[in-house]
C-alpha positions as CSV (number, residue, x, y, z in Angstrom):
1,X,13.2,19.5,-10.0
2,X,10.9,19.9,-13.0
3,X,12.4,19.2,-16.4
4,X,11.6,22.2,-18.6
5,X,13.2,21.1,-21.9
6,X,11.5,18.4,-23.9
7,X,13.6,15.9,-25.9
8,X,13.1,16.4,-29.6
9,X,15.0,13.4,-31.0
10,X,13.4,10.3,-32.5
11,X,14.7,6.8,-33.2
12,X,15.6,5.8,-36.7
13,X,12.7,3.4,-37.0
14,X,10.4,6.2,-35.7
15,X,11.6,8.5,-38.4
16,X,11.1,5.7,-41.0
17,X,7.6,5.2,-39.8
18,X,6.8,8.9,-40.0
19,X,8.3,9.1,-43.5
20,X,6.1,6.2,-44.6
21,X,3.1,8.1,-43.2
22,X,4.1,11.3,-45.0
23,X,4.6,9.4,-48.2
24,X,1.0,8.1,-48.1
25,X,-0.7,11.3,-47.0
26,X,-4.3,11.3,-48.0
27,X,-5.4,14.2,-50.2
28,X,-8.8,15.9,-50.0
29,X,-9.9,14.0,-53.1
30,X,-8.9,10.7,-51.5
31,X,-11.0,11.6,-48.5
32,X,-14.0,12.1,-50.8
33,X,-13.4,8.8,-52.4
34,X,-13.0,7.1,-49.0
35,X,-16.3,8.5,-47.8
36,X,-18.1,7.3,-51.0
37,X,-16.7,3.8,-50.7
38,X,-19.0,1.5,-48.8
39,X,-17.1,-1.8,-49.4
40,X,-18.5,-5.2,-50.4
41,X,-20.8,-7.2,-48.2
42,X,-19.4,-9.5,-45.6
43,X,-18.2,-12.6,-47.4
44,X,-16.2,-14.1,-44.6
45,X,-12.9,-14.2,-46.6
46,X,-10.0,-11.9,-47.4
47,X,-11.9,-10.4,-50.4
48,X,-14.8,-8.9,-48.5
49,X,-15.5,-6.9,-45.4
50,X,-16.0,-8.2,-41.9
51,X,-19.2,-6.9,-40.3
52,X,-19.6,-6.7,-36.5
53,X,-22.4,-5.2,-34.5
54,X,-21.3,-2.7,-31.9
55,X,-23.2,-0.4,-29.6
56,X,-25.0,2.1,-31.8
57,X,-24.5,0.5,-35.1
58,X,-22.4,-1.9,-37.2
59,X,-18.7,-1.7,-38.1
60,X,-17.3,-2.9,-41.4
61,X,-13.6,-3.8,-41.6
62,X,-11.8,-4.4,-44.9
63,X,-9.1,-7.0,-44.2
64,X,-7.2,-5.9,-47.3
65,X,-6.4,-2.4,-46.0
66,X,-7.7,-2.2,-42.4
67,X,-10.1,0.5,-43.5
68,X,-13.1,0.6,-41.1
69,X,-16.4,2.2,-41.5
70,X,-19.5,2.2,-39.3
71,X,-23.2,2.8,-40.0
72,X,-25.3,3.9,-37.1
73,X,-28.9,2.9,-36.5
74,X,-30.0,6.3,-37.8
75,X,-28.1,5.6,-41.1
76,X,-25.1,7.9,-40.5
77,X,-21.8,6.6,-41.8
78,X,-18.5,7.3,-40.1
79,X,-15.0,6.4,-41.1
80,X,-13.4,4.9,-38.0
81,X,-10.1,4.6,-39.8
82,X,-8.8,5.1,-43.3
83,X,-6.6,2.4,-44.8
84,X,-3.3,1.6,-43.2
85,X,-0.5,3.9,-44.4
86,X,1.6,1.0,-45.7
87,X,0.7,-2.0,-47.9
88,X,-0.2,-4.9,-45.7
89,X,0.1,-7.6,-48.4
90,X,-2.4,-10.2,-49.2
91,X,-4.4,-11.2,-46.1
92,X,-5.1,-14.8,-45.2
93,X,-8.7,-16.1,-45.3
94,X,-10.8,-14.6,-42.5
95,X,-11.8,-17.0,-39.8
96,X,-15.1,-16.2,-38.1
97,X,-15.6,-17.1,-34.4
98,X,-19.3,-16.8,-33.9
99,X,-21.1,-13.5,-34.7
100,X,-18.9,-11.3,-32.5
101,X,-15.3,-11.9,-33.7
102,X,-13.1,-12.7,-36.6
103,X,-9.3,-13.2,-37.2
104,X,-6.9,-13.2,-40.1
105,X,-3.2,-12.5,-40.8
106,X,-0.8,-10.7,-43.1
107,X,1.9,-13.4,-43.6
108,X,4.2,-11.0,-45.4
109,X,4.2,-8.6,-42.5
110,X,4.2,-11.2,-39.8
111,X,1.0,-9.7,-38.3
112,X,-2.0,-11.5,-36.9
113,X,-5.2,-9.6,-36.4
114,X,-8.4,-10.3,-34.4
115,X,-11.4,-8.1,-34.4
116,X,-14.2,-8.4,-31.9
117,X,-17.3,-6.7,-30.7
118,X,-16.5,-6.4,-27.0
119,X,-18.3,-4.3,-24.4
120,X,-20.0,-2.3,-27.1
121,X,-16.8,-1.4,-28.8
122,X,-15.0,-2.7,-31.9
123,X,-11.7,-4.0,-30.5
124,X,-8.8,-4.7,-33.0
125,X,-5.8,-6.6,-31.6
126,X,-2.7,-7.0,-33.6
127,X,0.4,-9.1,-32.8
128,X,3.7,-8.9,-34.6
129,X,6.0,-11.9,-35.0
130,X,8.7,-9.6,-36.2
131,X,9.7,-6.0,-35.6
132,X,8.3,-3.2,-37.7
133,X,6.0,-0.2,-37.8
134,X,2.4,0.2,-38.9
135,X,0.7,3.5,-39.7
136,X,-2.8,3.0,-38.5
137,X,-5.5,4.1,-37.6
138,X,-5.8,7.5,-39.3
139,X,-8.4,10.1,-40.2
140,X,-11.4,8.8,-38.2
141,X,-14.5,10.9,-38.0
142,X,-12.6,14.0,-38.9
143,X,-13.1,13.1,-42.6
144,X,-16.9,12.8,-42.3
145,X,-19.7,15.1,-41.4
146,X,-19.9,18.9,-41.6
147,X,-16.5,20.5,-42.1
148,X,-17.6,23.4,-40.0
149,X,-18.6,21.5,-37.0
150,X,-16.2,18.5,-37.0
151,X,-13.7,18.5,-34.2
152,X,-11.0,16.4,-32.5
153,X,-10.9,16.0,-28.7
154,X,-7.4,15.5,-27.5
155,X,-6.3,14.8,-23.9
156,X,-3.3,17.1,-23.9
157,X,-3.3,18.2,-20.3
158,X,-6.9,18.6,-19.2
159,X,-8.1,18.5,-22.7
160,X,-8.7,20.4,-26.0
161,X,-11.5,20.4,-28.5
162,X,-10.0,21.4,-31.8
163,X,-12.3,22.2,-34.8
164,X,-10.7,20.4,-37.7
165,X,-11.2,23.4,-40.1
166,X,-9.9,26.0,-37.7
167,X,-7.2,28.0,-39.5
168,X,-5.2,28.5,-36.3
169,X,-4.9,24.8,-35.5
170,X,-4.2,24.0,-39.2
171,X,-1.2,26.4,-39.1
172,X,2.2,26.0,-37.4
173,X,1.1,28.4,-34.7
174,X,-1.3,25.9,-33.3
175,X,1.6,23.5,-32.6
176,X,-0.1,20.3,-33.7
177,X,1.1,19.8,-37.3
178,X,4.9,19.4,-36.7
179,X,6.7,16.5,-38.1
180,X,7.4,14.8,-34.8
181,X,3.9,14.5,-33.4
182,X,3.6,13.1,-29.9
183,X,4.1,9.8,-28.2
184,X,0.7,8.6,-26.9
185,X,2.2,8.0,-23.5
186,X,2.9,11.8,-23.3
187,X,-0.8,12.6,-23.3
188,X,-2.5,12.4,-20.0
189,X,-4.8,9.6,-21.3
190,X,-4.5,7.2,-24.2
191,X,-7.4,8.1,-26.4
192,X,-8.8,10.8,-28.7
193,X,-12.2,11.6,-29.9
194,X,-13.7,12.9,-33.1
195,X,-17.1,14.5,-33.4
196,X,-19.2,15.8,-36.3
197,X,-22.9,16.6,-36.7
198,X,-24.2,15.1,-33.5
199,X,-22.2,11.9,-33.7
200,X,-18.7,10.9,-33.0
201,X,-16.0,8.2,-32.5
202,X,-13.8,7.4,-29.6
203,X,-10.4,5.8,-30.4
204,X,-8.8,4.2,-27.4
205,X,-5.3,2.7,-27.4
206,X,-4.6,0.7,-24.2
207,X,-1.2,-0.2,-25.7
208,X,0.1,3.3,-25.6
209,X,3.8,2.5,-25.3
210,X,5.3,2.4,-28.8
211,X,2.3,4.3,-30.2
212,X,2.7,7.7,-31.8
213,X,0.0,10.3,-32.8
214,X,0.4,12.9,-35.5
215,X,-1.8,15.6,-37.0
216,X,-1.8,16.5,-40.6
217,X,-3.5,19.4,-42.3
218,X,-4.9,18.5,-45.7
219,X,-7.1,20.9,-47.6
220,X,-7.4,23.1,-44.6
221,X,-8.6,20.3,-42.4
222,X,-6.9,18.3,-39.7
223,X,-6.8,14.5,-39.5
224,X,-5.2,12.2,-37.0
225,X,-2.6,9.6,-38.0
226,X,-1.4,7.1,-35.5
227,X,1.5,4.6,-35.8
228,X,2.9,1.8,-33.7
229,X,6.4,0.4,-33.4
230,X,6.3,-3.4,-32.9
231,X,9.4,-4.5,-31.0
232,X,9.7,-7.7,-29.0
233,X,12.7,-6.3,-27.1
234,X,10.8,-3.2,-26.1
235,X,7.7,-5.2,-25.1
236,X,5.5,-3.5,-27.8
237,X,4.8,-6.5,-30.1
238,X,1.1,-6.2,-29.3
239,X,-1.1,-3.3,-30.4
240,X,-4.8,-2.8,-29.4
241,X,-7.1,-0.2,-30.7
242,X,-10.8,0.1,-29.5
243,X,-13.4,2.1,-31.4
244,X,-16.7,3.3,-30.1
245,X,-19.5,5.2,-31.6
246,X,-20.5,8.2,-29.5
247,X,-23.3,10.8,-29.2
248,X,-21.1,13.6,-30.4
249,X,-20.7,15.2,-26.9
250,X,-17.3,16.9,-26.6
251,X,-16.5,14.7,-23.6
252,X,-18.0,11.5,-25.1
253,X,-14.6,9.9,-25.7
254,X,-13.6,10.6,-22.1
255,X,-16.8,9.0,-20.8
256,X,-16.0,6.0,-23.0
257,X,-12.5,5.8,-21.5
258,X,-13.8,6.1,-18.0
259,X,-16.1,3.2,-18.6
260,X,-13.2,1.2,-19.9
261,X,-11.1,1.9,-16.8
262,X,-14.0,1.0,-14.5
263,X,-14.5,-2.3,-16.4
264,X,-10.9,-3.2,-15.9
265,X,-10.8,-2.3,-12.2
266,X,-8.4,0.5,-13.0
267,X,-10.4,3.5,-11.8
268,X,-9.4,4.9,-8.5
269,X,-11.7,6.6,-6.0
270,X,-11.0,9.6,-3.7
271,X,-13.6,8.3,-1.3
272,X,-11.8,5.0,-1.0
273,X,-8.4,6.8,-0.6
274,X,-9.9,8.9,2.2
275,X,-11.2,5.7,3.9
276,X,-7.7,4.3,3.7
277,X,-5.9,7.5,4.7
278,X,-8.2,10.2,6.3
279,X,-5.5,12.8,5.6
280,X,-6.5,12.7,1.9
281,X,-9.8,14.4,2.9
282,X,-7.7,17.6,3.5
283,X,-7.3,18.0,-0.3
284,X,-11.0,18.9,-0.6
285,X,-11.3,22.6,-0.7
286,X,-7.6,23.2,-0.7
287,X,-5.8,25.5,-3.1
288,X,-2.2,24.4,-3.8
289,X,0.8,26.6,-3.1
290,X,4.6,26.3,-3.2
291,X,6.2,28.5,-0.5
292,X,9.5,30.4,-0.8
293,X,11.5,32.6,1.5
294,X,9.3,33.8,4.4
295,X,6.5,31.8,3.0
296,X,8.0,28.8,4.8
297,X,7.5,30.4,8.2
298,X,4.9,29.7,10.9
299,X,4.0,33.4,10.6
300,X,2.9,33.0,7.0
301,X,0.8,30.0,7.9
302,X,-0.9,32.1,10.7
303,X,-1.6,34.8,8.1
304,X,-3.3,32.3,5.9
305,X,-5.5,31.1,8.7
306,X,-6.4,34.7,9.7
307,X,-7.5,35.4,6.1
308,X,-10.1,32.7,6.7
309,X,-8.4,30.1,4.4
310,X,-9.7,26.8,5.9
311,X,-7.7,24.4,3.7
312,X,-4.3,24.6,1.8
313,X,-1.7,22.3,0.4
314,X,1.7,23.7,1.0
315,X,4.8,22.4,-0.8
316,X,8.4,23.4,-0.7
317,X,11.3,22.6,-3.0
318,X,13.8,20.1,-1.6
319,X,16.7,22.6,-2.0
320,X,18.5,22.0,1.3
321,X,16.3,24.6,3.1
322,X,13.2,22.6,4.2
323,X,10.2,24.1,5.9
324,X,11.1,24.4,9.6
325,X,9.4,22.0,12.0
326,X,7.5,24.7,13.7
327,X,6.1,25.9,10.4
328,X,5.1,22.3,9.5
329,X,3.4,22.0,12.9
330,X,1.6,25.2,12.4
331,X,0.3,24.1,9.0
332,X,-0.9,20.8,10.4
333,X,-2.6,22.5,13.3
334,X,-4.4,24.8,10.8
335,X,-5.8,21.7,9.0
336,X,-3.4,22.0,6.0
337,X,-1.4,19.5,4.1
338,X,2.4,20.2,3.9
339,X,5.2,18.3,2.2
340,X,8.4,18.3,0.2
341,X,8.9,18.3,-3.6
342,X,11.3,15.4,-4.2
343,X,12.7,13.5,-7.2
344,X,13.9,10.0,-7.6
345,X,14.6,10.4,-11.3
346,X,18.0,12.2,-11.4
347,X,21.5,11.4,-10.3
348,X,24.6,13.6,-10.4
349,X,28.2,13.2,-9.1
350,X,27.8,13.9,-5.4
351,X,31.0,16.0,-5.5
352,X,29.6,18.5,-7.9
353,X,25.8,18.1,-7.8
354,X,23.8,21.3,-8.0
355,X,20.9,20.0,-5.9
356,X,20.7,17.7,-2.9
357,X,18.0,15.5,-4.4
358,X,20.4,14.4,-7.2
359,X,22.9,13.1,-4.6
360,X,22.7,9.3,-4.0
361,X,24.9,7.1,-1.8
362,X,27.3,4.4,-2.9
363,X,27.8,3.9,-6.6
364,X,24.2,4.8,-7.8
365,X,26.1,7.5,-9.6
366,X,27.2,6.4,-12.2
367,X,26.3,2.7,-12.0
368,X,22.5,3.3,-11.7
369,X,22.2,5.6,-14.8
370,X,20.0,4.7,-17.7
371,X,22.0,3.8,-20.8
372,X,20.9,3.8,-24.4
373,X,21.5,1.1,-27.0
374,X,25.0,2.6,-27.7
375,X,26.0,2.4,-24.0
376,X,25.8,6.1,-23.4
377,X,24.2,7.4,-20.2
378,X,20.9,9.3,-20.7
379,X,21.5,12.9,-19.8
380,X,19.5,14.1,-16.8
381,X,17.4,17.2,-16.1
382,X,18.7,20.0,-18.4
383,X,21.6,17.8,-19.4
384,X,22.9,17.6,-15.8
385,X,23.9,14.2,-14.5
386,X,21.8,11.3,-15.7
387,X,18.4,9.8,-15.5
388,X,18.4,7.2,-12.7
389,X,17.1,3.8,-13.6
390,X,14.0,2.8,-11.7
391,X,15.1,-0.8,-12.2
392,X,18.5,-0.1,-10.6
393,X,16.7,1.4,-7.6
394,X,14.1,-1.5,-7.4
395,X,16.9,-4.1,-7.5
396,X,18.8,-2.4,-4.7
397,X,15.9,-1.5,-2.4
398,X,15.6,-4.9,-0.5
399,X,19.2,-4.7,0.6
400,X,20.1,-1.0,0.6
401,X,16.8,0.8,1.3
402,X,17.8,3.8,-0.8
403,X,14.2,4.9,-1.4
404,X,13.1,4.2,2.2
405,X,16.0,6.2,3.5
406,X,15.3,9.1,1.2
407,X,11.6,9.2,2.2
408,X,12.6,9.0,5.9
409,X,14.9,12.0,5.5
410,X,12.3,14.0,3.6
411,X,9.6,13.4,6.1
412,X,11.7,14.0,9.2
413,X,10.1,17.4,9.8
414,X,6.7,15.8,10.5
415,X,5.0,16.5,7.1
416,X,1.8,14.7,6.0
417,X,2.2,15.0,2.2
418,X,4.8,14.1,-0.4
419,X,5.3,15.2,-4.0
420,X,7.3,12.9,-6.2
421,X,8.4,14.6,-9.4
422,X,7.7,13.0,-12.8
423,X,7.1,9.5,-11.5
424,X,3.5,9.6,-12.7
425,X,4.1,11.3,-16.1
426,X,4.9,9.8,-19.4
427,X,8.7,10.1,-19.0
428,X,9.6,6.4,-19.2
429,X,12.9,4.8,-20.3
430,X,14.2,1.8,-22.1
431,X,17.4,0.9,-20.2
432,X,20.1,-1.1,-22.0
433,X,22.4,-1.3,-19.0
434,X,23.5,-5.0,-18.7
435,X,23.2,-4.9,-14.9
436,X,19.6,-3.6,-14.8
437,X,17.9,-3.8,-18.2
438,X,14.4,-2.4,-18.4
439,X,11.6,-1.7,-20.9
440,X,9.4,1.3,-20.7
441,X,6.6,-1.0,-19.5
442,X,8.8,-2.2,-16.7
443,X,9.8,1.3,-15.8
444,X,6.1,2.2,-15.5
445,X,5.5,-0.8,-13.2
446,X,8.5,0.2,-11.0
447,X,7.2,3.7,-10.7
448,X,3.7,2.5,-9.8
449,X,5.2,0.2,-7.1
450,X,7.3,2.9,-5.5
451,X,4.5,5.5,-5.6
452,X,2.2,2.9,-4.0
453,X,5.0,2.5,-1.4
454,X,4.7,6.2,-0.4
455,X,0.9,6.6,-0.6
456,X,0.3,3.2,1.0
457,X,3.2,3.3,3.5
458,X,5.4,0.3,2.4
459,X,8.3,2.7,1.9
460,X,7.5,5.0,4.8
461,X,7.6,2.8,7.9
462,X,3.9,1.9,7.5
463,X,2.7,5.5,7.5
464,X,0.8,6.6,4.3
465,X,1.4,10.1,2.9
466,X,-0.9,12.2,0.7
467,X,1.0,11.7,-2.6
468,X,1.2,13.9,-5.7
469,X,3.2,13.8,-8.8
470,X,3.8,15.8,-12.0
471,X,1.3,15.7,-14.9
472,X,0.0,12.3,-13.9
473,X,-1.1,10.0,-16.6
474,X,-4.3,8.1,-16.1
475,X,-2.4,4.9,-15.5
476,X,-1.2,6.2,-12.1
477,X,-4.6,7.3,-10.9
478,X,-5.0,4.6,-8.3
479,X,-1.8,5.2,-6.5
480,X,-1.6,9.0,-6.3
481,X,-3.9,11.6,-4.7
482,X,-3.1,14.7,-6.6
483,X,-1.3,15.9,-9.8
484,X,0.4,19.1,-10.6
485,X,0.4,19.8,-14.3
486,X,-2.3,17.5,-15.6
487,X,-4.6,20.5,-16.0
488,X,-2.2,22.3,-18.4
489,X,-2.3,21.6,-22.2
490,X,1.3,22.6,-22.8
491,X,2.3,24.1,-26.1
492,X,6.0,23.7,-27.1
493,X,6.2,27.5,-27.1
494,X,6.1,27.4,-23.3
495,X,9.5,25.7,-23.1
496,X,10.9,28.4,-25.4
497,X,9.5,31.1,-23.2
498,X,10.9,29.5,-20.0
499,X,14.4,29.3,-21.5
500,X,14.5,33.1,-21.8
501,X,15.5,33.7,-18.2
502,X,15.8,37.5,-18.6
503,X,12.2,37.8,-19.6
504,X,10.7,34.8,-17.7
505,X,12.9,34.8,-14.7
506,X,15.2,32.2,-13.3
507,X,15.9,30.4,-10.0
508,X,17.1,33.5,-8.3
509,X,17.0,35.2,-6.0
510,X,16.8,32.1,-3.9
511,X,14.0,33.4,-1.5
512,X,11.9,34.7,-4.4
513,X,12.8,33.2,-7.7
514,X,11.6,35.0,-10.8
515,X,10.7,31.7,-12.4
516,X,7.6,31.7,-10.1
517,X,7.1,35.3,-9.0
518,X,8.0,37.4,-12.0
519,X,4.9,38.2,-14.1
520,X,5.3,37.1,-17.7
521,X,3.6,37.4,-21.0
522,X,3.1,34.4,-23.4
523,X,3.2,34.9,-27.1
524,X,-0.4,35.2,-28.3
525,X,-0.4,31.8,-30.2
526,X,0.9,30.0,-27.2
527,X,-1.6,31.6,-24.9
528,X,-4.4,30.8,-27.3
529,X,-3.4,27.2,-27.7
530,X,-3.1,26.7,-23.9
531,X,-5.7,28.8,-22.3
532,X,-8.4,30.0,-24.7
533,X,-11.6,28.7,-23.0
534,X,-13.3,28.2,-26.5
535,X,-10.8,25.3,-27.1
536,X,-10.7,23.8,-23.6
537,X,-12.7,20.8,-22.7
538,X,-12.6,18.8,-19.3
539,X,-11.6,15.4,-20.6
540,X,-9.3,14.6,-17.6
541,X,-11.9,15.7,-15.1
542,X,-14.6,13.7,-16.9
543,X,-12.5,10.6,-16.4
544,X,-10.7,11.2,-13.1
545,X,-12.4,14.0,-11.1
546,X,-13.4,11.6,-8.3
547,X,-10.0,9.9,-8.3
548,X,-7.2,12.5,-8.6
549,X,-7.1,16.2,-7.7
550,X,-5.6,18.0,-10.7
551,X,-3.9,21.5,-11.0
552,X,-1.9,23.5,-13.4
553,X,1.9,23.2,-13.6
554,X,3.9,24.3,-10.6
555,X,6.0,26.8,-12.5
556,X,2.7,28.4,-13.8
557,X,1.2,29.7,-10.6
558,X,-2.0,31.7,-11.0
559,X,-0.4,35.1,-10.8
560,X,2.5,34.3,-13.1
561,X,0.5,35.0,-16.3
562,X,-1.6,38.2,-15.6
563,X,-3.3,38.2,-19.0
564,X,-4.7,34.6,-18.5
565,X,-5.3,34.9,-14.7
566,X,-9.1,35.5,-14.9
567,X,-9.8,32.7,-17.4
568,X,-7.6,30.3,-15.5
569,X,-9.4,31.0,-12.3
570,X,-12.7,30.5,-14.0
571,X,-11.6,27.3,-15.6
572,X,-10.5,25.9,-12.2
573,X,-13.8,26.8,-10.6
574,X,-15.8,25.4,-13.5
575,X,-13.9,22.1,-13.3
576,X,-14.0,22.1,-9.5
577,X,-10.2,21.9,-9.3
578,X,-7.8,23.9,-7.2
579,X,-5.6,26.8,-8.4
580,X,-1.8,26.5,-8.0
581,X,0.0,29.4,-6.3
582,X,3.4,30.6,-5.4
583,X,3.3,32.2,-1.9
584,X,5.3,34.3,0.4
585,X,4.6,37.4,2.5
586,X,4.6,39.8,-0.4
587,X,2.3,37.6,-2.5
588,X,-0.2,37.6,0.4
589,X,0.1,41.4,0.7
590,X,-0.8,41.7,-3.0
591,X,-3.4,38.9,-3.5
592,X,-4.3,37.5,0.0
593,X,-7.9,38.9,0.0
594,X,-8.7,37.5,-3.4
595,X,-7.1,34.1,-2.6
596,X,-9.2,33.9,0.5
597,X,-12.4,34.8,-1.4
598,X,-11.6,32.2,-4.1
599,X,-10.9,29.6,-1.4
600,X,-14.3,30.2,0.3
601,X,-16.1,29.7,-3.0
602,X,-13.9,26.6,-3.8
603,X,-14.5,25.1,-0.4
604,X,-18.2,25.3,-1.0
605,X,-18.2,23.5,-4.4
606,X,-15.7,21.0,-3.0
607,X,-17.9,20.2,0.0
608,X,-20.8,19.6,-2.5
609,X,-18.9,17.6,-5.1
610,X,-15.2,17.4,-4.5
611,X,-15.2,13.6,-4.5
612,X,-18.0,13.2,-7.0
613,X,-17.7,12.3,-10.7
614,X,-18.1,15.0,-13.4
615,X,-21.2,13.7,-15.2
616,X,-21.8,16.3,-17.8
617,X,-20.2,19.2,-19.7
618,X,-21.7,21.4,-22.3
619,X,-21.2,24.8,-24.0
620,X,-24.3,27.0,-23.7
621,X,-23.5,29.6,-26.4
622,X,-22.4,29.3,-30.0
623,X,-19.0,31.1,-29.3
624,X,-18.3,28.6,-26.4
625,X,-17.8,31.4,-24.0
626,X,-20.4,30.1,-21.6
627,X,-19.9,26.6,-20.3
628,X,-21.5,24.4,-17.7
629,X,-20.3,21.3,-15.8
630,X,-22.4,18.9,-13.7
631,X,-21.1,16.7,-10.8
632,X,-22.9,13.7,-9.3
633,X,-26.3,12.4,-10.2
634,X,-29.7,14.0,-10.8
635,X,-29.9,17.3,-8.9
636,X,-26.2,17.4,-8.4
637,X,-23.9,20.4,-8.4
638,X,-23.9,22.6,-11.5
639,X,-21.3,25.2,-12.2
640,X,-21.6,27.7,-15.0
641,X,-18.8,30.0,-16.1
642,X,-19.1,33.0,-18.3
643,X,-15.8,33.7,-20.1
644,X,-17.4,36.4,-22.3
645,X,-18.1,40.1,-21.7
646,X,-21.9,40.0,-21.8
647,X,-24.2,38.7,-19.1
648,X,-25.8,35.3,-19.6
649,X,-29.1,34.7,-17.8
650,X,-28.1,37.0,-15.0
651,X,-24.5,35.7,-14.8
652,X,-22.1,38.6,-15.5
653,X,-19.2,38.1,-17.9
654,X,-16.0,37.0,-16.1
655,X,-18.0,35.2,-13.3
656,X,-18.8,31.7,-12.2
657,X,-22.0,30.5,-10.5
658,X,-22.7,27.3,-8.6
659,X,-26.1,25.8,-7.9
660,X,-27.6,22.5,-6.8
661,X,-27.5,20.0,-4.0
662,X,-24.9,20.5,-1.3
663,X,-25.0,24.4,-1.4
664,X,-26.7,26.8,0.8
665,X,-28.3,28.6,-2.2
666,X,-26.6,29.8,-5.4
667,X,-23.0,30.9,-5.0
668,X,-21.1,33.3,-7.3
669,X,-17.4,34.2,-7.7
670,X,-16.0,36.9,-9.9
671,X,-12.1,36.9,-10.0
672,X,-10.4,40.3,-10.5
673,X,-9.3,41.1,-14.0
């Protein structure tokens, strides 16, 4: 049960923080002044800068303002952050701890700060003794370098590369410059990159909870502005920001984050997951499809096999009409994965619930609901029922086994896969219910534990299932196997389009709902922001290709958006990721041959590198219409996609080519227009 409407409210302290940021917006002339200011030499006290050597150069921090600059070995200067948006007050004297770290405090703000050169990065740790907000860091490398070439790399879905001077992204149509911005936890990964003139900066925020990121357009150029809410009750009284100098590659920040995850032991491995559960291997080469109506029959499975489709993941909505056992058995016999789409996040009154997955036993409705600070229950999907507290379920599980019983019922048909809606996304709650209080951090821990219980078998009678979730954040990469939605950089205009049921389609007719099967047309700005290849960049795959299999959102199957179909197919093949489909007999009549041809090409590139890391990405033409990815080490798989209309070195426009180790010669696929 996917939630299609995003909450647009903000807490009072969030609005206060944003107002403070808006009140201290940097003008173009201020940018110029900041770039010209080099700061005094390191004096070791509150009146000078603190200099620390990091990989690629030296960082200089001004304790009076938290402004940070860096000079590379080649002499290039970057602004890692402009000054904090609010006055910090007079800092204490700086204490040096050897050559690699220093600390100081802001007594008036109740903040202590330590800065250290750690693992090649500049790491700034802040701790607050009292609640408050801080607008920092901001601007970054977007205020330096060539205005024409400077860009921001943002992990919205798979990833976007946004030229800072691009008129589209500086306008309201681009969807970045609104007043609300985004919670960092709602991005797929907690970092952003800035690049300009062959160099760049990675800004990584491990403490993503309580952190907010905005974009402001000043003088026709975008800049980033982060803020953090310090709250002891919310568990956000610590704030860490790590800066790295990069080589200016559009995926450099992603490579830096991957290195960070690996160093912390937080990077999963599909190869390891396959060793622990061999069924996970069936994800390699498998397109993903949700089946409706006669798509849930053994006959449809047999049609897929006759088309030559060697691998598939088949899912069905848990709507009271599960896939029959004989169809499940046929899918497994064909070598496919098959499983239900379930949700443990929503509860409704069992007497009037509009979906079986929102019905829970005993008094989970209403006692298990999340409650806000005023004691009101948090409205559930689309305002129906309530959001169900993961803490309430965790507390009850040892005695009542609600989750184990749900999983048992959902897998009774013999399935080998399971999809758990929203558990791995950024939708986390602060629960004020006296009986089961919970911070967002605890909510995340609860969800990790119960996802691990499905993929590892603790909640499923010792049997592990190939597990997926919606728009999975990187924090969940070790406990899930696949993610639906993490490939999609959603623009808010999508939610508006989906609310127009007459044009977009709804959940009817039951056997072939228009939401999934009715072709639709996105407004041009929305389509451009989400699917224009010139702005897309594989950040998620650079970090997690060898850990999590990622697809587009489930309500955006490949044939839902005819105008974007070719580019989306090419992007999937370029990134070596599966397409997502909505299937029934009619869909196979219309598209079966092309789906089979695409799967044959996909199976080949997956066999070559489906469990390998993406090691390189680059654009090969000035208009970014020809792009290349590389997987594995030297001599590994290379995939080149031509999104343009002219041939490039023998590759026709609208086609993708794969070469390298693991293939029986060069392979080409050209999706229909």
